[in-house]
C-alpha beads as a LAMMPS data file, in Angstrom:
LAMMPS data file: protein, C-alpha beads

452 atoms
451 bonds

1 atom types
1 bond types

-500.0 500.0 xlo xhi
-500.0 500.0 ylo yhi
-500.0 500.0 zlo zhi

Masses

1 110.0

Atoms # bond

1 1 1 -5.129 61.961 -0.961
2 1 1 -3.687 58.629 0.213
3 1 1 0.145 58.810 0.481
4 1 1 1.269 55.701 -1.320
5 1 1 4.979 56.558 -1.698
6 1 1 6.267 54.657 1.331
7 1 1 4.284 51.599 0.330
8 1 1 5.770 51.607 -3.154
9 1 1 9.287 51.842 -1.674
10 1 1 8.620 48.853 0.538
11 1 1 7.300 46.872 -2.427
12 1 1 10.364 47.620 -4.557
13 1 1 12.799 46.825 -1.714
14 1 1 11.243 43.408 -1.138
15 1 1 10.986 42.513 -4.820
16 1 1 13.501 40.014 -6.199
17 1 1 14.210 39.161 -9.836
18 1 1 12.240 35.901 -10.044
19 1 1 8.887 35.739 -11.852
20 1 1 6.899 34.875 -8.751
21 1 1 8.162 37.874 -6.743
22 1 1 7.645 40.266 -9.678
23 1 1 4.081 39.011 -10.137
24 1 1 3.308 39.405 -6.410
25 1 1 4.759 42.934 -6.401
26 1 1 2.743 43.892 -9.463
27 1 1 -0.456 42.708 -7.787
28 1 1 0.372 44.737 -4.662
29 1 1 1.120 47.873 -6.703
30 1 1 -2.219 47.534 -8.455
31 1 1 -3.949 47.455 -5.071
32 1 1 -2.091 50.646 -3.992
33 1 1 -2.938 52.421 -7.256
34 1 1 -6.590 51.469 -6.861
35 1 1 -6.594 52.912 -3.344
36 1 1 -4.913 56.143 -4.479
37 1 1 -7.200 56.509 -7.496
38 1 1 -10.275 56.138 -5.299
39 1 1 -9.297 59.314 -3.373
40 1 1 -8.196 61.560 -6.268
41 1 1 -11.164 63.851 -5.801
42 1 1 -10.765 64.195 -2.035
43 1 1 -9.314 67.789 -2.348
44 1 1 -12.410 69.108 -4.074
45 1 1 -15.055 70.784 -1.922
46 1 1 -17.795 68.457 -0.916
47 1 1 -21.318 69.614 -1.349
48 1 1 -23.721 68.853 1.407
49 1 1 -26.265 67.274 -0.902
50 1 1 -23.632 65.161 -2.660
51 1 1 -22.576 63.148 0.432
52 1 1 -22.612 59.395 -0.367
53 1 1 -22.615 56.331 1.809
54 1 1 -19.140 54.913 2.642
55 1 1 -17.835 52.350 0.137
56 1 1 -17.133 48.939 1.674
57 1 1 -15.403 47.510 -1.415
58 1 1 -11.944 48.027 0.107
59 1 1 -12.816 46.238 3.360
60 1 1 -14.286 43.360 1.375
61 1 1 -11.038 43.106 -0.601
62 1 1 -9.057 42.977 2.668
63 1 1 -11.289 40.220 4.027
64 1 1 -10.794 38.266 0.804
65 1 1 -6.995 38.530 1.148
66 1 1 -7.138 37.301 4.750
67 1 1 -9.296 34.376 3.652
68 1 1 -6.820 33.457 0.910
69 1 1 -3.983 33.512 3.439
70 1 1 -5.854 31.247 5.855
71 1 1 -6.670 28.745 3.092
72 1 1 -3.042 28.697 1.920
73 1 1 -1.724 28.237 5.483
74 1 1 -4.162 25.378 6.056
75 1 1 -2.742 23.532 3.048
76 1 1 0.808 24.183 4.264
77 1 1 0.047 22.821 7.734
78 1 1 -1.519 19.707 6.204
79 1 1 1.527 19.212 3.910
80 1 1 4.599 20.817 5.544
81 1 1 7.254 21.883 3.077
82 1 1 5.033 21.447 0.027
83 1 1 6.376 23.924 -2.608
84 1 1 2.935 24.797 -4.021
85 1 1 1.508 25.458 -0.536
86 1 1 4.535 27.606 0.384
87 1 1 4.247 29.732 -2.772
88 1 1 0.511 30.318 -2.348
89 1 1 1.001 31.219 1.347
90 1 1 3.811 33.702 0.594
91 1 1 1.796 35.235 -2.239
92 1 1 -1.255 35.806 -0.016
93 1 1 0.921 37.145 2.819
94 1 1 2.795 39.484 0.447
95 1 1 -0.443 41.102 -0.726
96 1 1 -1.793 41.416 2.813
97 1 1 1.386 43.165 4.011
98 1 1 0.659 46.275 1.902
99 1 1 -2.835 46.904 3.225
100 1 1 -2.323 50.206 5.162
101 1 1 -3.916 49.368 8.517
102 1 1 -2.753 45.732 8.627
103 1 1 0.739 46.482 7.381
104 1 1 1.193 49.265 9.928
105 1 1 -0.123 47.389 12.945
106 1 1 1.067 43.837 12.280
107 1 1 4.057 44.310 9.991
108 1 1 6.537 42.642 12.379
109 1 1 4.257 39.669 13.036
110 1 1 3.596 39.146 9.336
111 1 1 7.333 39.335 8.656
112 1 1 7.980 36.525 11.168
113 1 1 5.147 34.512 9.637
114 1 1 6.717 34.895 6.191
115 1 1 10.051 33.653 7.513
116 1 1 8.341 30.675 9.167
117 1 1 6.651 29.800 5.866
118 1 1 9.986 29.884 4.038
119 1 1 11.572 27.661 6.712
120 1 1 8.832 25.044 6.457
121 1 1 10.303 21.665 5.448
122 1 1 8.876 18.235 4.755
123 1 1 9.069 15.971 7.824
124 1 1 9.020 12.187 8.188
125 1 1 5.432 12.117 9.464
126 1 1 4.079 13.932 6.413
127 1 1 5.968 11.548 4.107
128 1 1 4.608 8.516 5.958
129 1 1 1.111 10.003 5.793
130 1 1 1.335 10.410 2.018
131 1 1 2.627 6.850 1.627
132 1 1 -0.175 5.555 3.827
133 1 1 -2.878 7.502 1.959
134 1 1 -1.577 6.276 -1.400
135 1 1 -1.627 2.697 -0.140
136 1 1 -5.177 3.074 1.137
137 1 1 -6.669 4.430 -2.087
138 1 1 -9.200 1.868 -3.293
139 1 1 -8.471 0.355 -6.661
140 1 1 -11.159 0.845 -9.257
141 1 1 -12.701 -2.414 -10.286
142 1 1 -13.270 -2.948 -14.008
143 1 1 -16.853 -2.570 -15.093
144 1 1 -18.454 -5.847 -16.127
145 1 1 -21.660 -6.432 -18.017
146 1 1 -23.066 -9.385 -16.089
147 1 1 -25.924 -9.746 -18.563
148 1 1 -23.550 -11.117 -21.215
149 1 1 -21.997 -13.802 -19.025
150 1 1 -22.776 -17.498 -19.571
151 1 1 -22.656 -20.263 -16.979
152 1 1 -20.008 -22.976 -17.005
153 1 1 -18.801 -25.725 -14.664
154 1 1 -15.200 -25.598 -13.457
155 1 1 -12.880 -28.586 -13.900
156 1 1 -9.672 -27.800 -11.993
157 1 1 -6.324 -28.593 -13.619
158 1 1 -2.889 -28.802 -12.061
159 1 1 -2.446 -25.250 -13.350
160 1 1 -5.548 -23.324 -14.376
161 1 1 -8.934 -24.827 -15.151
162 1 1 -11.345 -25.827 -17.919
163 1 1 -14.823 -24.338 -18.286
164 1 1 -17.408 -26.933 -19.337
165 1 1 -20.823 -26.160 -20.806
166 1 1 -24.070 -27.988 -20.093
167 1 1 -23.257 -30.582 -22.812
168 1 1 -20.000 -31.554 -21.110
169 1 1 -17.858 -29.865 -23.766
170 1 1 -14.774 -27.859 -22.893
171 1 1 -15.342 -24.264 -24.029
172 1 1 -12.478 -22.319 -22.428
173 1 1 -9.210 -23.001 -20.626
174 1 1 -8.174 -20.364 -18.088
175 1 1 -4.714 -19.719 -16.702
176 1 1 -3.788 -19.992 -13.044
177 1 1 -3.183 -16.232 -12.873
178 1 1 -6.873 -15.639 -13.688
179 1 1 -8.376 -17.943 -11.083
180 1 1 -5.895 -18.301 -8.229
181 1 1 -7.393 -15.487 -6.146
182 1 1 -10.894 -16.963 -6.683
183 1 1 -9.820 -20.285 -5.109
184 1 1 -11.894 -22.224 -7.644
185 1 1 -12.579 -25.930 -7.177
186 1 1 -13.884 -28.598 -9.497
187 1 1 -17.666 -28.373 -9.566
188 1 1 -17.913 -24.618 -9.038
189 1 1 -20.428 -22.934 -11.319
190 1 1 -19.233 -19.607 -12.693
191 1 1 -20.386 -16.951 -15.103
192 1 1 -17.747 -16.097 -17.712
193 1 1 -17.455 -13.981 -20.819
194 1 1 -15.208 -14.404 -23.862
195 1 1 -12.145 -12.143 -23.846
196 1 1 -11.867 -10.725 -27.362
197 1 1 -9.625 -7.756 -26.513
198 1 1 -6.912 -9.736 -24.729
199 1 1 -5.029 -12.283 -26.856
200 1 1 -3.484 -13.905 -23.764
201 1 1 -6.807 -15.005 -22.245
202 1 1 -9.671 -16.969 -23.749
203 1 1 -12.294 -15.802 -21.241
204 1 1 -12.751 -13.942 -17.973
205 1 1 -14.672 -15.189 -14.931
206 1 1 -17.249 -12.627 -13.818
207 1 1 -18.414 -14.298 -10.618
208 1 1 -19.086 -17.594 -8.856
209 1 1 -22.781 -18.416 -8.747
210 1 1 -22.904 -21.908 -7.262
211 1 1 -21.450 -25.389 -6.889
212 1 1 -22.500 -28.900 -7.828
213 1 1 -20.999 -32.189 -6.740
214 1 1 -19.278 -34.006 -9.581
215 1 1 -18.761 -37.722 -9.924
216 1 1 -15.209 -38.809 -9.145
217 1 1 -14.665 -40.169 -12.657
218 1 1 -15.762 -36.877 -14.245
219 1 1 -12.472 -35.191 -13.381
220 1 1 -8.933 -36.009 -12.233
221 1 1 -8.241 -35.687 -8.503
222 1 1 -5.538 -33.165 -7.590
223 1 1 -3.327 -32.969 -4.484
224 1 1 -1.597 -29.749 -3.413
225 1 1 1.291 -28.658 -1.177
226 1 1 0.894 -24.992 -0.254
227 1 1 3.524 -22.393 0.658
228 1 1 6.503 -24.572 -0.247
229 1 1 9.956 -22.999 0.196
230 1 1 12.524 -23.044 -2.621
231 1 1 16.014 -23.680 -1.238
232 1 1 19.546 -23.945 -2.591
233 1 1 21.962 -21.988 -4.724
234 1 1 21.406 -20.896 -8.364
235 1 1 21.016 -23.838 -10.767
236 1 1 20.725 -26.167 -7.767
237 1 1 17.309 -25.301 -6.337
238 1 1 14.939 -27.817 -4.771
239 1 1 11.812 -28.063 -2.615
240 1 1 11.588 -30.323 0.423
241 1 1 9.298 -28.514 2.890
242 1 1 6.901 -25.591 3.377
243 1 1 7.155 -22.449 5.500
244 1 1 5.917 -24.367 8.559
245 1 1 8.771 -26.862 8.256
246 1 1 6.426 -29.652 7.122
247 1 1 8.192 -32.023 4.704
248 1 1 6.775 -32.769 1.264
249 1 1 5.459 -36.344 1.310
250 1 1 3.743 -38.202 -1.529
251 1 1 2.182 -41.583 -0.735
252 1 1 3.937 -41.514 2.626
253 1 1 7.455 -40.973 1.272
254 1 1 9.510 -37.789 1.590
255 1 1 10.118 -36.275 -1.838
256 1 1 12.703 -33.786 -3.096
257 1 1 11.444 -31.791 -6.089
258 1 1 14.239 -30.214 -8.175
259 1 1 13.414 -26.766 -9.539
260 1 1 14.508 -25.519 -12.951
261 1 1 14.389 -21.761 -12.333
262 1 1 14.826 -20.934 -16.037
263 1 1 11.308 -22.239 -16.736
264 1 1 9.701 -19.689 -14.446
265 1 1 11.675 -16.475 -14.992
266 1 1 9.911 -13.351 -16.203
267 1 1 10.056 -9.598 -15.589
268 1 1 8.305 -9.738 -12.215
269 1 1 8.814 -13.190 -10.667
270 1 1 12.142 -14.930 -10.161
271 1 1 12.648 -18.281 -8.469
272 1 1 15.548 -17.999 -6.052
273 1 1 16.509 -19.335 -2.649
274 1 1 13.642 -18.376 -0.327
275 1 1 10.848 -18.117 -2.901
276 1 1 7.389 -19.317 -1.808
277 1 1 5.340 -21.470 -4.201
278 1 1 2.300 -23.784 -4.355
279 1 1 2.760 -27.316 -5.735
280 1 1 0.109 -29.535 -7.341
281 1 1 -0.073 -32.978 -8.968
282 1 1 -2.656 -35.472 -10.213
283 1 1 -3.124 -38.243 -7.660
284 1 1 -3.600 -40.799 -10.437
285 1 1 -0.399 -39.926 -12.321
286 1 1 1.505 -43.166 -13.075
287 1 1 4.835 -41.385 -12.524
288 1 1 4.104 -41.166 -8.788
289 1 1 5.119 -44.824 -8.373
290 1 1 8.658 -44.626 -9.770
291 1 1 9.628 -40.939 -9.776
292 1 1 7.002 -38.772 -8.029
293 1 1 9.029 -35.576 -8.491
294 1 1 8.323 -35.718 -12.238
295 1 1 4.573 -35.503 -11.607
296 1 1 4.780 -32.442 -9.354
297 1 1 4.327 -29.001 -10.913
298 1 1 4.617 -25.477 -9.553
299 1 1 1.110 -24.087 -9.638
300 1 1 1.678 -20.606 -8.205
301 1 1 4.626 -18.357 -7.323
302 1 1 3.978 -15.778 -4.611
303 1 1 5.344 -12.320 -5.297
304 1 1 7.099 -11.815 -1.983
305 1 1 10.219 -9.909 -0.972
306 1 1 13.191 -12.179 -1.504
307 1 1 15.866 -12.447 1.204
308 1 1 19.219 -10.829 0.567
309 1 1 21.921 -13.265 -0.510
310 1 1 25.469 -13.329 0.780
311 1 1 28.307 -12.366 -1.529
312 1 1 30.734 -14.903 -2.971
313 1 1 33.331 -13.981 -0.343
314 1 1 30.942 -14.722 2.500
315 1 1 30.057 -18.076 0.961
316 1 1 33.717 -19.112 0.915
317 1 1 33.945 -18.489 4.659
318 1 1 31.100 -20.950 5.246
319 1 1 32.455 -23.794 3.131
320 1 1 33.575 -25.651 6.230
321 1 1 29.958 -26.034 7.401
322 1 1 28.056 -29.253 6.830
323 1 1 26.187 -28.728 3.557
324 1 1 24.245 -31.979 3.897
325 1 1 21.853 -30.369 6.389
326 1 1 19.127 -27.939 5.399
327 1 1 19.541 -24.560 7.147
328 1 1 16.764 -21.967 7.271
329 1 1 17.155 -18.351 8.352
330 1 1 14.622 -16.701 10.624
331 1 1 14.484 -13.482 12.601
332 1 1 15.743 -13.515 16.171
333 1 1 12.311 -13.245 17.736
334 1 1 10.093 -15.282 20.072
335 1 1 6.541 -14.049 20.656
336 1 1 6.022 -16.373 23.671
337 1 1 2.400 -17.099 22.753
338 1 1 1.308 -13.482 22.532
339 1 1 -1.979 -12.843 20.779
340 1 1 -1.277 -11.288 17.378
341 1 1 -4.055 -9.601 15.418
342 1 1 -3.618 -9.722 11.637
343 1 1 -5.675 -6.854 10.192
344 1 1 -6.663 -8.160 6.777
345 1 1 -9.852 -8.137 4.767
346 1 1 -9.143 -10.790 2.159
347 1 1 -8.376 -14.459 2.860
348 1 1 -6.061 -14.803 -0.154
349 1 1 -2.870 -14.772 1.946
350 1 1 -4.421 -15.106 5.393
351 1 1 -3.223 -18.689 5.946
352 1 1 0.354 -17.818 5.020
353 1 1 0.440 -14.764 7.307
354 1 1 -0.999 -16.745 10.200
355 1 1 1.635 -19.442 9.666
356 1 1 4.365 -16.810 10.045
357 1 1 2.910 -15.818 13.431
358 1 1 2.867 -19.472 14.512
359 1 1 6.447 -19.916 13.348
360 1 1 7.494 -17.393 16.000
361 1 1 5.313 -18.971 18.727
362 1 1 2.490 -16.446 18.461
363 1 1 -1.275 -16.969 18.468
364 1 1 -2.749 -15.462 15.256
365 1 1 -6.140 -13.755 15.346
366 1 1 -7.657 -12.384 12.101
367 1 1 -9.142 -8.874 12.197
368 1 1 -11.633 -7.990 9.471
369 1 1 -10.175 -4.699 8.230
370 1 1 -13.151 -4.227 5.905
371 1 1 -15.502 -4.109 8.900
372 1 1 -16.146 -0.409 9.403
373 1 1 -17.992 -0.544 12.749
374 1 1 -15.781 1.028 15.395
375 1 1 -17.203 -0.966 18.293
376 1 1 -16.550 -4.279 16.535
377 1 1 -12.939 -3.324 15.772
378 1 1 -12.414 -2.075 19.343
379 1 1 -13.653 -5.372 20.810
380 1 1 -11.253 -7.255 18.506
381 1 1 -8.206 -5.175 19.464
382 1 1 -8.567 -4.530 23.210
383 1 1 -7.568 -8.091 24.228
384 1 1 -4.597 -8.402 21.820
385 1 1 -0.886 -7.946 22.467
386 1 1 0.226 -7.107 18.908
387 1 1 -1.583 -5.815 15.800
388 1 1 -0.109 -5.957 12.281
389 1 1 -1.966 -3.908 9.645
390 1 1 -1.614 -5.180 6.069
391 1 1 -2.405 -2.038 4.079
392 1 1 -2.773 -3.953 0.788
393 1 1 -5.997 -5.540 2.123
394 1 1 -7.398 -2.945 4.555
395 1 1 -10.263 -0.502 4.038
396 1 1 -9.562 3.227 4.458
397 1 1 -12.053 3.915 7.264
398 1 1 -11.031 0.917 9.342
399 1 1 -7.323 1.731 9.332
400 1 1 -7.831 4.940 11.295
401 1 1 -9.989 3.077 13.807
402 1 1 -7.281 0.437 14.212
403 1 1 -4.608 3.087 14.801
404 1 1 -6.854 4.772 17.367
405 1 1 -7.503 1.653 19.445
406 1 1 -3.950 0.276 19.426
407 1 1 -2.941 3.567 21.028
408 1 1 -5.841 3.501 23.472
409 1 1 -5.054 -0.021 24.737
410 1 1 -1.246 0.284 24.356
411 1 1 -1.077 -2.577 21.852
412 1 1 2.195 -3.080 19.989
413 1 1 1.629 -2.066 16.362
414 1 1 3.354 -2.106 12.958
415 1 1 2.363 -1.743 9.295
416 1 1 3.171 -4.142 6.464
417 1 1 2.905 -2.147 3.239
418 1 1 2.587 -5.276 1.075
419 1 1 1.281 -8.833 1.339
420 1 1 4.792 -10.263 0.975
421 1 1 6.241 -12.890 3.313
422 1 1 9.294 -10.820 4.307
423 1 1 7.390 -7.531 4.595
424 1 1 4.945 -9.074 7.079
425 1 1 7.721 -10.865 8.985
426 1 1 9.660 -7.620 9.398
427 1 1 6.548 -5.744 10.529
428 1 1 6.050 -8.411 13.206
429 1 1 9.667 -7.916 14.334
430 1 1 9.253 -4.121 14.546
431 1 1 6.053 -4.421 16.549
432 1 1 7.529 -6.921 19.035
433 1 1 10.597 -4.739 19.631
434 1 1 8.591 -1.462 19.554
435 1 1 10.539 -0.154 16.574
436 1 1 8.995 2.334 14.071
437 1 1 5.659 1.124 12.709
438 1 1 6.654 2.089 9.147
439 1 1 9.913 0.849 7.666
440 1 1 10.066 3.589 5.014
441 1 1 13.562 4.622 3.888
442 1 1 15.149 4.329 7.324
443 1 1 17.689 1.648 8.159
444 1 1 16.464 -0.893 10.703
445 1 1 18.615 -3.803 11.859
446 1 1 16.787 -7.130 11.773
447 1 1 18.713 -9.712 13.805
448 1 1 18.524 -13.235 12.385
449 1 1 19.348 -16.764 13.532
450 1 1 19.859 -20.017 11.622
451 1 1 17.759 -23.089 12.350
452 1 1 17.949 -26.612 10.992

Bonds

1 1 1 2
2 1 2 3
3 1 3 4
4 1 4 5
5 1 5 6
6 1 6 7
7 1 7 8
8 1 8 9
9 1 9 10
10 1 10 11
11 1 11 12
12 1 12 13
13 1 13 14
14 1 14 15
15 1 15 16
16 1 16 17
17 1 17 18
18 1 18 19
19 1 19 20
20 1 20 21
21 1 21 22
22 1 22 23
23 1 23 24
24 1 24 25
25 1 25 26
26 1 26 27
27 1 27 28
28 1 28 29
29 1 29 30
30 1 30 31
31 1 31 32
32 1 32 33
33 1 33 34
34 1 34 35
35 1 35 36
36 1 36 37
37 1 37 38
38 1 38 39
39 1 39 40
40 1 40 41
41 1 41 42
42 1 42 43
43 1 43 44
44 1 44 45
45 1 45 46
46 1 46 47
47 1 47 48
48 1 48 49
49 1 49 50
50 1 50 51
51 1 51 52
52 1 52 53
53 1 53 54
54 1 54 55
55 1 55 56
56 1 56 57
57 1 57 58
58 1 58 59
59 1 59 60
60 1 60 61
61 1 61 62
62 1 62 63
63 1 63 64
64 1 64 65
65 1 65 66
66 1 66 67
67 1 67 68
68 1 68 69
69 1 69 70
70 1 70 71
71 1 71 72
72 1 72 73
73 1 73 74
74 1 74 75
75 1 75 76
76 1 76 77
77 1 77 78
78 1 78 79
79 1 79 80
80 1 80 81
81 1 81 82
82 1 82 83
83 1 83 84
84 1 84 85
85 1 85 86
86 1 86 87
87 1 87 88
88 1 88 89
89 1 89 90
90 1 90 91
91 1 91 92
92 1 92 93
93 1 93 94
94 1 94 95
95 1 95 96
96 1 96 97
97 1 97 98
98 1 98 99
99 1 99 100
100 1 100 101
101 1 101 102
102 1 102 103
103 1 103 104
104 1 104 105
105 1 105 106
106 1 106 107
107 1 107 108
108 1 108 109
109 1 109 110
110 1 110 111
111 1 111 112
112 1 112 113
113 1 113 114
114 1 114 115
115 1 115 116
116 1 116 117
117 1 117 118
118 1 118 119
119 1 119 120
120 1 120 121
121 1 121 122
122 1 122 123
123 1 123 124
124 1 124 125
125 1 125 126
126 1 126 127
127 1 127 128
128 1 128 129
129 1 129 130
130 1 130 131
131 1 131 132
132 1 132 133
133 1 133 134
134 1 134 135
135 1 135 136
136 1 136 137
137 1 137 138
138 1 138 139
139 1 139 140
140 1 140 141
141 1 141 142
142 1 142 143
143 1 143 144
144 1 144 145
145 1 145 146
146 1 146 147
147 1 147 148
148 1 148 149
149 1 149 150
150 1 150 151
151 1 151 152
152 1 152 153
153 1 153 154
154 1 154 155
155 1 155 156
156 1 156 157
157 1 157 158
158 1 158 159
159 1 159 160
160 1 160 161
161 1 161 162
162 1 162 163
163 1 163 164
164 1 164 165
165 1 165 166
166 1 166 167
167 1 167 168
168 1 168 169
169 1 169 170
170 1 170 171
171 1 171 172
172 1 172 173
173 1 173 174
174 1 174 175
175 1 175 176
176 1 176 177
177 1 177 178
178 1 178 179
179 1 179 180
180 1 180 181
181 1 181 182
182 1 182 183
183 1 183 184
184 1 184 185
185 1 185 186
186 1 186 187
187 1 187 188
188 1 188 189
189 1 189 190
190 1 190 191
191 1 191 192
192 1 192 193
193 1 193 194
194 1 194 195
195 1 195 196
196 1 196 197
197 1 197 198
198 1 198 199
199 1 199 200
200 1 200 201
201 1 201 202
202 1 202 203
203 1 203 204
204 1 204 205
205 1 205 206
206 1 206 207
207 1 207 208
208 1 208 209
209 1 209 210
210 1 210 211
211 1 211 212
212 1 212 213
213 1 213 214
214 1 214 215
215 1 215 216
216 1 216 217
217 1 217 218
218 1 218 219
219 1 219 220
220 1 220 221
221 1 221 222
222 1 222 223
223 1 223 224
224 1 224 225
225 1 225 226
226 1 226 227
227 1 227 228
228 1 228 229
229 1 229 230
230 1 230 231
231 1 231 232
232 1 232 233
233 1 233 234
234 1 234 235
235 1 235 236
236 1 236 237
237 1 237 238
238 1 238 239
239 1 239 240
240 1 240 241
241 1 241 242
242 1 242 243
243 1 243 244
244 1 244 245
245 1 245 246
246 1 246 247
247 1 247 248
248 1 248 249
249 1 249 250
250 1 250 251
251 1 251 252
252 1 252 253
253 1 253 254
254 1 254 255
255 1 255 256
256 1 256 257
257 1 257 258
258 1 258 259
259 1 259 260
260 1 260 261
261 1 261 262
262 1 262 263
263 1 263 264
264 1 264 265
265 1 265 266
266 1 266 267
267 1 267 268
268 1 268 269
269 1 269 270
270 1 270 271
271 1 271 272
272 1 272 273
273 1 273 274
274 1 274 275
275 1 275 276
276 1 276 277
277 1 277 278
278 1 278 279
279 1 279 280
280 1 280 281
281 1 281 282
282 1 282 283
283 1 283 284
284 1 284 285
285 1 285 286
286 1 286 287
287 1 287 288
288 1 288 289
289 1 289 290
290 1 290 291
291 1 291 292
292 1 292 293
293 1 293 294
294 1 294 295
295 1 295 296
296 1 296 297
297 1 297 298
298 1 298 299
299 1 299 300
300 1 300 301
301 1 301 302
302 1 302 303
303 1 303 304
304 1 304 305
305 1 305 306
306 1 306 307
307 1 307 308
308 1 308 309
309 1 309 310
310 1 310 311
311 1 311 312
312 1 312 313
313 1 313 314
314 1 314 315
315 1 315 316
316 1 316 317
317 1 317 318
318 1 318 319
319 1 319 320
320 1 320 321
321 1 321 322
322 1 322 323
323 1 323 324
324 1 324 325
325 1 325 326
326 1 326 327
327 1 327 328
328 1 328 329
329 1 329 330
330 1 330 331
331 1 331 332
332 1 332 333
333 1 333 334
334 1 334 335
335 1 335 336
336 1 336 337
337 1 337 338
338 1 338 339
339 1 339 340
340 1 340 341
341 1 341 342
342 1 342 343
343 1 343 344
344 1 344 345
345 1 345 346
346 1 346 347
347 1 347 348
348 1 348 349
349 1 349 350
350 1 350 351
351 1 351 352
352 1 352 353
353 1 353 354
354 1 354 355
355 1 355 356
356 1 356 357
357 1 357 358
358 1 358 359
359 1 359 360
360 1 360 361
361 1 361 362
362 1 362 363
363 1 363 364
364 1 364 365
365 1 365 366
366 1 366 367
367 1 367 368
368 1 368 369
369 1 369 370
370 1 370 371
371 1 371 372
372 1 372 373
373 1 373 374
374 1 374 375
375 1 375 376
376 1 376 377
377 1 377 378
378 1 378 379
379 1 379 380
380 1 380 381
381 1 381 382
382 1 382 383
383 1 383 384
384 1 384 385
385 1 385 386
386 1 386 387
387 1 387 388
388 1 388 389
389 1 389 390
390 1 390 391
391 1 391 392
392 1 392 393
393 1 393 394
394 1 394 395
395 1 395 396
396 1 396 397
397 1 397 398
398 1 398 399
399 1 399 400
400 1 400 401
401 1 401 402
402 1 402 403
403 1 403 404
404 1 404 405
405 1 405 406
406 1 406 407
407 1 407 408
408 1 408 409
409 1 409 410
410 1 410 411
411 1 411 412
412 1 412 413
413 1 413 414
414 1 414 415
415 1 415 416
416 1 416 417
417 1 417 418
418 1 418 419
419 1 419 420
420 1 420 421
421 1 421 422
422 1 422 423
423 1 423 424
424 1 424 425
425 1 425 426
426 1 426 427
427 1 427 428
428 1 428 429
429 1 429 430
430 1 430 431
431 1 431 432
432 1 432 433
433 1 433 434
434 1 434 435
435 1 435 436
436 1 436 437
437 1 437 438
438 1 438 439
439 1 439 440
440 1 440 441
441 1 441 442
442 1 442 443
443 1 443 444
444 1 444 445
445 1 445 446
446 1 446 447
447 1 447 448
448 1 448 449
449 1 449 450
450 1 450 451
451 1 451 452
């Protein structure tokens, strides 16, 4: 009969008072009892005619336990320090330890493996990998029934647009938040459907199906000033130029547009010093002659990372500076006309990101991060000096190809986790100075300079 006493002692010595250890020990004891029960008739004389073929059930059980251990260890290697992976690995190892042949031959090795599993901790690479995978998960698009959509002509407004039917009647008025990403223009033909479930919107645009040229007197002409920078202190904000340093001019005259931040505050967007906005106005507005600032409206506020503001004490130290001059802050960086690849798959913010590269004397080159062909991406990257990956716009398959080729051709590389102005600017700084590609939770010093 199988002597199970020593095995039971080892089980009891290694058992702690927590539920997980007690459950693992109970499972191991059941295995021992099953082995002992299978040999209870071994002392009886065996008849020659009663000899049976050897039972392979025990060896199959051992193979199953080894398989469970390998699966659990694979998960732990993929996610170091993960509590669920550690528990499943220790459970499988605990059961395998009490198999007679394996426990006797490899007991010391299995003991070291158990200690290594317990010492497994989460590292920075695994955290960055999880953050990257979460960022790369494609967002599910809402299902639309295109059969119910009706066609309308777009008449662009300073903010939002009107949808006109075939009789020239206005049917719906859409907000800027609904159409900004579509970059609609007057004359575009769209298919739209009434929005009955959302009280904030009259209708939803399903898709753009065409364009027709309108007569100039059918709609009001609109002028725009994109990526304007809000400057000043609270309650004294104004707009005079855009992120490229170009001044706001209307009918040839420089204009200062005061900004009332209280009109644009909500839970997500706040107008402060450094905010980026789009301006728009009707070119035929009579107010442009006497006071053009009254005709200008803020069409769109970009949700970008706002710069950190100095405390009141720091402001007092700078009172002796000339406040009549506009001072902008930029990172202490000069790209010296290096070729910078911007890996992005959507042109919504492409112009703004390219303007940031030009601001630091770089040559921007767009990379289609939704193009999955490896050879195409390789040809785009091999002649570049720097590559910035904007994960908010990139496709999952292409990102791994980009990471592969920047390493192959020793291209400076960094990741911008959002489409924000400051996030992209900082990624460019990290790439140029060969700092960590991911900012994460680590502290990185970004040196800045002031320019007029």
